[in-house]
C-alpha positions in Angstrom: -43.3 41.9 36.7 -40.5 44.2 35.5 -39.0 41.4 33.4 -42.3 40.6 31.8 -42.9 44.3 31.0 -39.4 44.5 29.5 -40.1 41.5 27.2 -43.5 43.1 26.2 -42.0 46.5 25.5 -39.9 45.6 22.5 -37.9 48.1 20.5 -40.6 48.7 18.0 -43.3 49.0 20.6 -41.2 51.5 22.6 -40.5 53.5 19.5 -44.2 53.5 18.4 -45.2 54.5 22.0 -42.7 57.3 21.9 -44.1 58.6 18.6 -47.6 58.5 19.9 -46.6 60.3 23.1 -44.8 63.0 21.0 -48.2 63.7 19.3 -50.2 64.1 22.5 -49.1 67.8 23.0 -50.3 68.5 19.5 -53.7 66.9 20.1 -54.0 68.8 23.4 -53.1 72.1 21.6 -55.8 71.5 19.0 -58.3 70.7 21.6 -57.4 73.9 23.5 -57.6 76.1 20.4 -61.0 74.7 19.4 -62.3 75.1 22.9 -61.2 78.8 23.1 -62.9 79.3 19.7 -66.2 78.1 21.1 -66.5 75.3 18.5 -69.2 72.7 18.7 -68.3 69.6 20.8 -69.0 67.2 17.9 -66.7 69.2 15.7 -64.1 69.2 18.4 -64.1 65.4 18.6 -64.2 65.1 14.9 -61.1 67.3 14.5 -59.4 65.6 17.3 -60.1 62.2 15.7 -58.8 63.4 12.3 -55.7 64.9 14.0 -55.0 61.7 16.0 -55.5 59.5 12.8 -53.1 61.8 10.8 -50.5 61.6 13.6 -50.9 57.8 13.8 -50.4 57.5 10.0 -47.3 59.7 10.2 -45.9 57.8 13.1 -46.5 54.5 11.2 -44.7 55.9 8.2 -41.8 57.0 10.3 -41.7 53.5 12.0 -41.7 51.9 8.5 -38.8 54.1 7.4 -36.8 53.1 10.5 -37.6 49.4 10.9 -37.6 48.3 7.3 -33.8 49.0 6.7 -33.1 47.5 10.1 -35.1 44.3 9.1 -33.2 44.2 5.8 -29.9 44.4 7.6 -31.0 41.7 10.1 -31.9 39.5 7.1 -28.4 40.0 5.6 -26.7 39.2 8.9 -28.9 36.1 9.3 -27.8 35.0 5.8 -24.2 35.5 6.7 -24.6 33.4 9.8 -26.0 30.6 7.6 -22.9 31.0 5.3 -25.0 32.6 2.5 -23.0 35.5 1.2 -25.2 36.4 -1.8 -27.5 38.9 0.1 -26.7 42.7 0.1 -28.4 45.6 1.8 -29.8 48.4 -0.5 -29.0 52.1 -0.1 -25.5 51.5 1.1 -23.6 54.8 1.0 -21.5 57.1 3.0 -24.1 59.9 3.1 -25.9 59.0 6.4 -25.7 56.7 9.4 -28.0 54.0 8.0 -26.2 54.1 4.7 -22.9 53.7 6.6 -24.2 50.7 8.4 -25.5 49.1 5.2 -22.2 49.8 3.5 -20.2 48.2 6.3 -22.4 45.1 6.4 -22.1 44.7 2.6 -18.3 45.1 2.8 -18.3 42.4 5.6 -20.4 40.1 3.4 -18.1 40.6 0.4 -15.0 40.0 2.6 -16.5 36.8 4.0 -17.5 35.6 0.6 -13.9 36.2 -0.7 -12.6 34.4 2.4 -14.9 31.5 1.9 -14.0 31.2 -1.8 -10.3 31.3 -0.8 -10.9 28.7 1.9 -12.7 26.4 -0.6 -9.9 26.8 -3.1 -7.3 26.1 -0.4 -9.2 23.0 0.8 -9.5 21.8 -2.8 -5.8 22.3 -3.3 -5.0 20.6 0.0 -7.2 17.6 -1.0 -5.5 17.5 -4.4 -2.0 17.5 -2.8 -2.9 14.9 -0.3 -4.4 12.6 -2.9 -1.4 13.0 -5.2 1.0 12.1 -2.3 2.4 8.6 -2.4 2.8 8.6 1.4 -0.3 7.7 3.4 -1.7 10.6 5.5 -4.1 10.0 8.4 -5.6 12.2 11.1 -7.2 11.1 14.4 -9.2 12.9 17.0 -8.5 12.7 20.7 -10.7 9.6 21.0 -8.6 7.8 18.3 -11.3 8.0 15.5 -10.1 8.5 12.0 -10.9 12.0 10.7 -8.8 12.3 7.5 -7.4 9.8 5.0 -5.9 10.2 1.6 -5.9 7.9 -1.4 -2.5 6.4 -0.6 -3.7 5.5 2.9 -6.9 4.0 1.4 -4.8 1.7 -0.8 -2.6 0.8 2.2 -5.5 -0.1 4.4 -7.6 -1.4 1.5 -10.6 0.7 2.5 -12.7 3.6 1.1 -12.7 7.0 2.9 -16.6 7.1 3.1 -16.6 3.8 5.0 -13.5 4.4 7.1 -14.0 8.0 8.5 -15.2 8.0 12.1 -14.0 4.5 12.9 -11.5 3.9 15.7 -7.9 3.2 15.0 -8.2 -0.4 16.4 -10.4 -1.3 13.4 -7.4 -1.0 11.1 -4.8 -2.3 13.6 -3.4 1.2 13.8 -3.7 1.8 17.6 0.1 1.9 17.7 0.2 5.0 15.6 -1.7 7.1 18.1 1.2 6.9 20.6 4.0 6.5 18.1 6.9 9.0 18.1 8.7 10.6 15.1 10.9 8.2 13.2 9.3 5.1 14.7 9.1 2.1 12.5 5.7 0.5 11.9 5.1 -2.8 10.2 1.8 -3.6 8.4 1.1 -7.1 7.0 2.6 -10.5 7.4 5.0 -12.8 5.6 7.9 -11.9 3.3 6.1 -8.8 1.9 5.3 -7.1 5.2 5.5 -3.4 4.5 7.7 -1.2 6.8 6.8 2.4 7.4 8.5 5.2 9.2 6.2 7.5 11.2 6.1 11.3 11.0 3.5 13.0 13.2 2.3 16.5 14.1 -0.6 18.1 15.9 -3.3 20.5 14.7 -6.6 21.9 16.0 -9.9 21.5 14.2 -12.8 23.5 15.7 -10.7 24.0 18.8 -10.2 20.2 19.3 -6.6 18.9 19.1 -6.0 16.2 16.4 -3.0 14.1 15.5 -1.7 14.2 11.9 0.4 11.1 10.9 2.4 10.7 7.7 3.8 7.3 6.8 6.8 6.8 4.5 7.4 3.4 2.9 10.9 2.3 3.7 10.5 -1.3 2.6 12.3 -0.8 -0.7 15.0 1.2 0.9 15.6 -1.5 3.6 15.6 -4.2 0.9 18.1 -2.2 -1.1 20.3 -1.7 2.0 20.0 -5.4 2.7 21.0 -6.2 -0.9 24.0 -3.8 -0.8 25.0 -5.4 2.6 25.0 -8.8 1.0 26.8 -7.5 -2.0 29.6 -6.1 0.2 29.8 -9.3 2.2 30.0 -11.4 -0.9 32.6 -9.1 -2.5 34.8 -9.4 0.6 34.3 -13.2 0.9 35.0 -13.7 -2.8 38.1 -11.6 -2.6 39.5 -13.4 0.5 38.5 -16.9 -0.5 39.7 -16.5 -4.1 43.1 -15.4 -2.7 43.3 -18.8 -1.0 41.5 -20.9 -3.6 43.7 -19.9 -6.5 47.0 -21.0 -5.0 45.4 -24.1 -3.4 44.1 -25.2 -6.9 47.4 -24.4 -8.5 49.5 -26.3 -5.9 47.1 -29.3 -5.9 47.3 -29.5 -9.7 51.2 -29.3 -9.6 51.4 -31.9 -6.9 49.0 -34.3 -8.7 51.3 -34.2 -11.8 54.4 -34.9 -9.8 53.1 -37.5 -7.4 53.2 -40.6 -9.8 56.9 -39.9 -10.4 57.9 -39.4 -6.8 55.4 -41.8 -5.0 55.0 -44.9 -7.1 52.4 -47.6 -6.3 49.1 -47.6 -4.5 50.1 -44.8 -2.1 50.8 -42.5 -5.0 47.4 -43.3 -6.5 45.6 -42.5 -3.2 47.6 -39.3 -2.9 46.7 -38.3 -6.5 43.0 -38.9 -5.9 43.1 -36.8 -2.8 44.8 -33.9 -4.7 42.2 -34.3 -7.4 39.4 -33.9 -4.9 41.1 -30.8 -3.5 41.5 -29.3 -7.0 37.9 -30.2 -7.9 36.4 -28.7 -4.7 38.5 -25.5 -5.1 37.1 -25.1 -8.7 33.6 -25.7 -7.4 33.9 -23.1 -4.7 35.2 -20.7 -7.2 32.2 -21.2 -9.5 30.0 -20.9 -6.4 31.4 -17.5 -5.5 31.2 -16.3 -9.1 27.6 -17.2 -9.3 26.9 -15.0 -6.2 28.9 -12.2 -7.7 26.7 -12.4 -10.9 23.6 -12.4 -8.7 24.6 -9.1 -7.1 25.4 -7.6 -10.4 22.0 -8.1 -12.0 21.5 -5.5 -14.8 18.4 -3.2 -15.0 15.5 -4.7 -17.0 15.0 -3.8 -20.6 11.3 -3.4 -20.9 9.3 -4.4 -24.0 5.6 -5.4 -24.7 5.4 -9.2 -24.1 2.4 -11.6 -24.6 2.2 -13.5 -21.3 0.7 -16.8 -22.6 3.5 -17.7 -25.1 6.0 -16.8 -22.5 4.4 -19.2 -20.0 4.2 -22.0 -22.6 8.0 -21.7 -23.2 8.8 -21.7 -19.5 6.5 -24.8 -18.9 8.2 -26.7 -21.7 11.6 -26.3 -20.1 10.5 -28.4 -17.1 10.9 -32.0 -18.3 10.8 -34.0 -15.0 7.0 -33.7 -14.8 4.1 -32.2 -16.7 3.3 -28.8 -15.5 -0.4 -28.0 -15.9 -1.4 -24.6 -17.2 -4.6 -23.3 -15.7 -7.0 -21.5 -18.1 -6.1 -17.8 -18.2 -6.6 -15.0 -20.6 -3.6 -13.7 -22.5 -2.3 -10.3 -21.4 0.2 -7.9 -22.8 2.8 -6.7 -20.2 5.9 -4.6 -20.3 8.7 -6.9 -19.2 12.3 -7.9 -19.6 11.5 -11.3 -21.2 14.8 -13.0 -20.3 14.8 -11.9 -16.7 11.1 -12.7 -16.0 11.6 -16.1 -17.8 14.6 -16.8 -15.6 12.5 -16.0 -12.4 9.7 -18.2 -13.5 12.1 -21.1 -14.3 13.6 -20.8 -10.8 10.1 -20.9 -9.2 9.0 -23.8 -11.4 12.2 -25.7 -10.6 11.6 -25.3 -6.9 8.0 -26.4 -7.2 8.9 -29.5 -9.3 11.7 -30.5 -6.9 9.2 -30.1 -3.9 6.6 -32.2 -5.7 9.1 -34.9 -6.6 10.8 -34.9 -3.2 10.8 -37.9 -0.9 8.9 -36.1 1.9 5.7 -35.2 0.0 2.4 -36.1 1.4 0.6 -37.0 -1.9 0.0 -40.5 -3.3 3.0 -40.6 -5.6 1.4 -38.3 -8.2 3.5 -35.1 -8.3 1.5 -32.1 -9.5 2.6 -28.5 -10.4 0.1 -26.0 -11.8 0.7 -22.4 -13.1 -1.9 -19.8 -13.9 -2.4 -16.0 -13.8 -5.2 -13.4 -13.4 -5.3 -9.7 -13.9 -6.5 -7.2 -11.3 -7.0 -3.4 -11.9 -3.4 -2.7 -10.9 -1.4 -5.9 -11.4 -1.1 -9.4 -12.8 -0.8 -12.2 -10.3 1.1 -15.3 -11.5 0.4 -18.3 -9.3 2.5 -21.5 -9.1 1.1 -24.4 -7.0 2.7 -27.7 -6.0 1.7 -30.6 -3.8 5.1 -31.0 -2.0 5.7 -30.9 1.7 5.2 -27.2 2.0 7.4 -24.6 3.8 9.0 -25.1 7.2 10.9 -21.8 7.5 9.3 -18.9 5.6 11.5 -16.2 7.1 14.7 -17.3 5.5 13.4 -18.0 2.0 15.0 -14.9 0.4 18.2 -14.9 2.4 21.3 -15.6 0.3 23.3 -18.7 1.1 20.2 -20.2 2.8 18.9 -23.5 1.2 17.2 -26.7 2.5 18.4 -28.8 -0.5 21.5 -30.9 -0.3 22.8 -29.6 -3.6 21.2 -26.2 -3.5 23.1 -22.9 -3.7 20.4 -20.5 -2.3 20.5 -18.4 -5.4 17.3 -19.2 -7.2 14.7 -17.5 -5.0 17.0 -14.5 -4.3 17.6 -14.0 -8.0 13.8 -14.3 -8.8 13.0 -11.8 -6.1 15.6 -9.3 -7.4 14.2 -9.6 -10.9 10.6 -9.1 -9.9 11.5 -6.2 -7.6 13.4 -4.6 -10.5 10.0 -4.7 -12.3 8.4 -3.0 -9.2 6.6 -6.3 -8.4 6.8 -8.8 -5.5 7.1 -12.5 -4.8 5.4 -14.3 -1.9 5.7 -18.0 -1.0 3.4 -19.6 1.6 1.8 -22.9 2.4 -1.4 -23.7 0.6 -4.7 -23.1 2.5 -7.1 -24.8 0.0 -7.2 -28.1 1.8 -4.2 -29.6 0.0 -0.6 -29.8 1.1 2.2 -28.0 -0.7 3.3 -24.5 -1.5 1.7 -21.5 -3.3 4.1 -19.0 -5.0 2.6 -15.7 -6.1 4.5 -13.4 -8.5 2.9 -10.0 -8.8 3.8 -7.6 -11.6 2.2 -4.1 -11.8 0.4 -3.0 -15.0 2.5 0.2 -14.9 6.2 -0.5 -15.4 9.0 1.2 -13.6 9.8 3.2 -16.7 6.2 4.5 -16.9 5.2 2.3 -19.9 1.7 1.1 -19.6 1.1 -2.6 -19.1 -2.4 -2.2 -20.3 -3.7 -5.5 -19.2 -5.6 -5.8 -22.4 -6.1 -9.1 -24.2 -3.3 -9.9 -26.6 -5.7 -9.6 -29.6 -6.4 -5.9 -28.6 -2.7 -4.9 -28.4 -1.3 -2.9 -31.2 
């Protein structure tokens, strides 16, 4: 009962009741005065009714003067709660209590509006910084759902933020990242071009809930460069040590071969001379072999210039004379390349394809086939070379120097092609064909923006200036 009475007697009702009760002594005083004056009863009731009405009107006016500013202030506070900071209370001043209250609420609204504007600007700046970063940035909630992703991470995962946010990490094969520690290595992709990332992580709270912030740094290029430098140091040491032995061996063999006919006549002398000639020839071959590797590790930086891709391909195809290379229909494109280096890389890839197609272990019906073509994507040009040879048996060692499956191979061709393309900020990938035919598929990818910042516009050659 008491609780119901309390809910019924609101602030306004209590205030109105208080005003009415304050007027009751005045009504009683009027009644007493009229009664002592001997006024007629009808006049007494009329005067009392007029006095009660006047008092009720005055009480209502006072109520309006009190409740209207309070209602206005309530509306302003409600707007602030709804993140609308445009409302202000009137009559804000330091002259009275209600004015002080309105002034403070207006000051609060202005402060919150400024804070919101600053927060929006900070969020816009943060989003701008995140999207301009080349390192992928991701954030996950405690359940492992993706809550933040920048443009670099979108490109890495090949997704759009609007479709990826809220999905679990397992959807992108990133469950490992949730438990990864600082400086852990993380691999994404398969084959020769699998990307290697180093993990940096931190924690933050959003709406009181802890989240994991993960930043990935691509170390693939650094690792490849370290690998290249390691091979260069190894080859330099080997070349120095072996040359120190090959030079005197070749010189001694040559001297002995000249002296043998005089000192060992007859058939024995001839056999001895041929043996020395073999030693001399092999020493010379080993020397050329080492020099080739030294040149490989000293590849100069590319000199970029605008190049029409179609004529370049035609020149490369004409250099392969052992079979007819079929050029697939492709639009001509202008790229910024080092013509000599890219041509050498394509020659090496075409030579490998031709040797595979002409080899004895092929599965075709005696008709070797090599095809070359290209297509442009929004960010790169993909040059594809197809053959119908036996395919690849060991993909992991394709770009390892010294490794070759050919009896007369040196293991230089693919390594040289890879270094040339990487110097153009591109990539090479070799894999077995999956189009229902046997053989190998080589893909050479060259970005439309060169390492020097010159635009490879990807426009048709007729549109280039």
